[in-house]
C-alpha positions as CSV (number, residue, x, y, z in Angstrom):
1,M,19.8,-4.8,10.1
2,P,16.1,-4.2,8.3
3,T,16.0,-2.5,5.1
4,V,13.3,0.4,4.8
5,L,12.4,2.2,1.8
6,S,10.7,5.2,2.4
7,V,8.8,7.2,-0.1
8,Q,7.4,10.8,0.7
9,S,8.4,14.1,0.4
10,W,11.7,15.7,1.5
11,V,12.6,19.7,2.2
12,A,15.8,21.1,2.3
13,C,15.2,22.8,5.4
14,G,13.0,21.1,8.7
15,T,11.8,17.8,9.8
16,V,8.9,16.5,7.5
17,G,8.5,13.6,5.4
18,N,11.7,12.0,4.6
19,T,13.4,14.1,6.8
20,A,11.4,13.5,10.1
21,A,11.4,9.8,8.9
22,L,15.0,8.6,8.0
23,F,17.1,9.6,10.7
24,P,14.7,7.4,13.4
25,L,15.0,4.6,11.3
26,Q,18.2,5.0,11.2
27,R,19.0,5.6,14.7
28,L,16.6,2.4,15.4
29,G,19.4,0.7,13.3
30,C,17.6,0.5,9.8
31,E,19.2,0.8,6.9
32,T,17.2,3.4,4.5
33,W,16.4,4.1,0.8
34,S,14.5,6.5,-0.1
35,L,12.4,8.1,-2.9
36,N,11.3,11.7,-2.6
37,T,7.8,12.6,-4.1
38,V,8.8,16.5,-3.8
39,A,11.4,18.3,-3.2
40,F,10.5,21.6,-1.7
41,S,12.7,24.3,0.6
42,N,10.6,23.7,4.1
43,H,7.2,22.4,4.5
44,T,4.1,24.5,3.3
45,G,2.7,25.4,6.6
46,H,5.1,28.2,6.6
47,E,4.2,31.1,4.7
48,R,6.5,30.8,2.1
49,W,8.3,28.1,0.5
50,R,9.9,27.4,-3.1
51,G,9.8,23.5,-5.2
52,D,8.0,21.2,-7.0
53,T,6.5,17.9,-6.9
54,V,8.8,15.4,-8.3
55,P,7.0,13.8,-11.2
56,A,5.5,10.1,-11.4
57,S,8.0,9.3,-13.9
58,D,11.4,10.3,-12.1
59,I,10.2,8.3,-9.5
60,A,9.6,5.2,-11.3
61,A,12.8,5.7,-13.4
62,L,14.8,6.0,-10.1
63,F,12.9,2.7,-8.4
64,E,14.1,1.1,-11.6
65,G,17.4,1.8,-11.2
66,I,17.5,0.2,-7.4
67,S,15.9,-2.6,-8.7
68,E,18.7,-2.9,-11.6
69,L,21.2,-3.2,-8.8
70,G,19.4,-6.5,-7.6
71,V,19.0,-5.8,-4.2
72,L,14.9,-6.0,-4.2
73,A,15.3,-9.2,-1.8
74,R,17.1,-7.3,1.1
75,C,14.0,-5.0,1.4
76,D,12.2,-5.6,4.2
77,A,9.5,-2.8,4.2
78,V,7.9,0.0,2.5
79,L,7.1,3.0,4.2
80,S,5.1,5.6,2.3
81,G,4.0,9.4,3.3
82,Y,3.1,12.4,1.8
83,L,2.9,11.8,-2.4
84,G,2.5,15.0,-4.1
85,E,0.6,14.2,-6.7
86,A,-2.2,11.1,-7.6
87,E,-0.4,10.1,-10.3
88,T,2.3,8.8,-8.2
89,G,-0.4,6.7,-6.5
90,P,-0.1,3.5,-9.1
91,V,4.0,3.9,-9.1
92,L,4.1,3.5,-5.2
93,L,1.3,0.4,-5.4
94,D,4.1,-0.5,-8.5
95,I,6.8,-0.4,-6.3
96,V,5.4,-2.0,-3.3
97,A,4.2,-4.9,-5.1
98,R,7.1,-5.6,-7.0
99,V,9.3,-5.3,-3.4
100,K,6.9,-8.1,-1.9
101,A,7.6,-10.3,-5.3
102,A,11.4,-10.3,-4.5
103,N,10.8,-10.8,-0.5
104,R,7.6,-12.3,0.5
105,R,8.1,-11.3,4.1
106,A,8.2,-7.6,3.6
107,L,5.7,-5.6,4.8
108,Y,4.0,-2.4,3.4
109,C,3.0,0.7,6.2
110,C,1.1,3.6,4.7
111,D,0.9,7.0,6.2
112,P,-2.1,7.7,4.4
113,V,-1.3,11.5,4.7
114,M,-4.0,13.9,3.5
115,G,-4.8,16.4,6.3
116,D,-5.5,17.2,9.6
117,V,-8.4,18.2,11.9
118,G,-8.8,22.1,11.6
119,L,-6.5,22.7,8.6
120,G,-8.5,19.8,6.3
121,Y,-6.8,18.3,3.3
122,Y,-3.6,19.8,2.3
123,V,-3.3,17.2,-0.6
124,R,-3.9,17.3,-4.4
125,A,-6.8,15.6,-5.5
126,G,-7.5,11.8,-5.9
127,I,-4.8,11.5,-3.2
128,P,-7.5,10.7,-0.6
129,E,-9.5,8.2,-2.9
130,F,-6.2,6.6,-3.9
131,F,-5.5,5.7,-0.4
132,R,-8.8,4.6,0.5
133,D,-10.0,2.9,-2.4
134,R,-6.4,1.2,-3.7
135,A,-3.7,1.4,-1.1
136,L,-5.4,-0.1,2.5
137,A,-6.0,-3.4,0.4
138,L,-2.1,-3.6,0.0
139,A,-1.2,-2.2,3.3
140,D,0.0,-4.6,6.3
141,I,-0.1,-1.3,8.5
142,V,-1.7,1.9,8.4
143,T,-0.7,5.2,10.5
144,P,-4.0,7.5,9.9
145,N,-4.3,10.6,12.2
146,R,-7.9,11.2,13.6
147,F,-8.6,13.1,10.3
148,E,-7.4,10.3,8.4
149,L,-9.3,7.8,10.1
150,E,-12.7,9.5,9.5
151,W,-11.8,9.6,5.8
152,L,-10.9,5.8,5.1
153,S,-13.7,4.5,7.6
154,G,-16.6,6.8,6.6
155,R,-17.6,7.3,10.5
156,P,-16.8,10.3,13.0
157,V,-14.0,9.5,15.6
158,R,-14.8,11.3,18.7
159,N,-13.1,9.0,21.6
160,L,-11.6,5.9,21.8
161,A,-14.9,4.0,21.3
162,D,-15.0,5.1,18.1
163,A,-11.4,4.9,17.2
164,R,-12.0,1.3,17.7
165,E,-14.9,0.6,15.5
166,A,-13.0,2.9,12.8
167,A,-9.3,1.0,13.4
168,A,-11.8,-2.2,12.9
169,A,-13.6,-1.1,9.8
170,L,-9.8,-0.1,8.2
171,R,-8.7,-4.1,9.4
172,Q,-11.6,-5.5,7.2
173,S,-10.1,-3.3,4.2
174,G,-7.0,-5.0,4.3
175,P,-4.2,-3.7,6.9
176,A,-3.6,-6.0,10.2
177,I,-2.4,-3.5,12.2
178,V,-3.7,0.1,12.6
179,L,-2.0,3.1,14.6
180,A,-4.5,6.0,14.9
181,T,-2.6,9.4,16.3
182,S,-3.9,12.7,17.3
183,L,-7.4,10.9,19.4
184,D,-9.0,13.0,22.2
185,A,-8.1,11.3,25.2
186,D,-10.0,14.7,27.0
187,A,-9.7,17.8,27.8
188,D,-6.2,17.4,28.5
189,R,-4.9,14.2,27.3
190,V,-4.2,13.1,23.7
191,A,-4.2,9.0,22.9
192,A,-3.0,6.8,20.4
193,L,-4.4,3.7,19.7
194,A,-2.7,0.7,18.2
195,A,-5.1,-2.0,16.8
196,G,-3.8,-5.8,15.9
197,P,-5.0,-9.7,15.5
198,D,-4.2,-10.0,19.2
199,G,-6.5,-6.7,20.6
200,V,-6.7,-3.0,20.8
201,W,-4.1,-0.9,23.5
202,A,-4.4,2.8,23.5
203,A,-1.4,5.1,25.1
204,E,-2.1,8.3,26.7
205,T,-0.6,11.3,27.3
206,P,-0.6,15.0,28.4
207,R,-1.5,17.6,25.8
208,L,1.6,19.7,25.1
209,A,0.9,23.4,23.8
210,I,2.6,23.1,20.9
211,E,1.7,22.0,17.3
212,A,4.9,20.4,15.6
213,T,5.1,19.5,12.1
214,G,6.5,16.3,10.9
215,C,5.5,13.9,14.3
216,G,3.4,11.9,12.0
217,D,6.0,11.4,9.6
218,A,8.5,10.2,12.6
219,V,6.1,8.4,14.6
220,A,4.9,6.1,11.5
221,A,9.1,5.8,11.3
222,L,9.6,4.7,14.8
223,F,6.3,2.1,14.9
224,L,7.5,0.1,11.7
225,A,10.8,0.3,12.8
226,W,10.2,-1.1,16.5
227,L,8.0,-3.6,14.6
228,L,11.0,-4.8,12.4
229,K,13.0,-5.3,15.6
230,G,10.5,-7.8,17.0
231,K,8.5,-5.8,19.3
232,P,4.7,-6.9,19.6
233,V,2.0,-4.3,18.6
234,P,1.7,-3.1,22.4
235,D,5.2,-2.6,23.1
236,A,6.1,-0.8,20.0
237,L,2.9,1.4,20.7
238,A,4.2,2.3,23.6
239,T,8.2,2.4,22.9
240,T,6.9,5.2,19.7
241,I,4.3,7.4,21.6
242,A,7.3,7.5,24.3
243,A,9.8,8.4,21.7
244,I,7.8,11.5,20.2
245,Y,6.8,12.8,23.3
246,G,10.0,13.1,24.6
247,V,11.1,14.7,21.3
248,I,8.2,17.2,21.8
249,E,9.2,17.9,25.5
250,A,12.6,18.6,23.8
251,T,11.2,21.0,21.2
252,M,9.5,22.9,23.2
253,L,12.8,23.2,25.2
254,S,14.6,24.1,22.6
255,G,12.2,27.1,21.5
256,G,12.5,25.8,17.9
257,G,9.8,25.3,15.1
258,E,11.1,21.9,13.8
259,L,11.3,18.7,15.8
260,A,14.4,18.3,17.5
261,L,15.5,14.8,16.7
262,V,18.9,15.3,16.9
263,A,19.0,17.2,20.0
264,A,16.9,14.6,21.5
265,Q,17.7,11.4,19.6
266,D,18.8,9.6,22.5
267,E,14.3,9.5,22.9
268,L,14.1,7.6,19.8
269,V,16.2,4.7,21.0
270,A,15.5,4.7,25.1
271,P,12.5,7.0,26.0
272,S,13.5,8.6,29.6
273,R,9.7,8.3,30.6
274,P,8.1,5.1,30.3
275,M,5.2,4.6,28.5
276,S,2.0,2.3,29.9
277,V,-0.4,1.2,27.3
278,R,-4.0,-0.2,28.5
279,R,-6.2,-3.3,26.3
280,L,-9.6,-1.8,24.9
């Protein structure tokens, strides 16, 4: 059973950050540990919210408590997402380094949460630069959306050919595997691209008329879980995109604004709609 330490945001109500990542990891058979970078009532896309960031010193102290249990050698991966404040960046890298020192096979999956197309940046100053200048070099896997892929690679991403080149640039910075999401295939279809040592693959789905927050957090968790369970990159891509598509369809049917992860939990394990990928 793989063990994953997830370092990202927490909301009391809704499914983003750790509330979107932990359940998919658990449903796929991963033991999960978590460190929360913020404690909010709900995600900030709502008109109002309450809460605050968790100070970097508190996150470091909580991790020290985990370390003192002598369990770091059991940790197979660190997953990071929304950081809250730039000061958390060095703490995160220390966590990654110490986990890797305890378990040389441990992976670091970096979801470089910083913004999105149409919204722009929604993180504090210094965080985008931290991901680009420091985190990429230590990451084994990075999972940007289109907006983040453009920022990290320093080039526009207008189509899958651009995304392939941008992913290649990121792989030269450190991570062996890049999963890029929210890409435009055409007017009616969206795509995700996965690039690894053995090649580049793309998966496409119909464009659904819904803006569901937390999809990227869930996708990063699903993709990491399938890799930890031994799937090769193209199979992990296919299963992940099929799963999140099924969850988003269920979310639309429910009429709710939050991802229907619990209602559609069987989609996480065995997606009802098979997904094919093509090699680029």
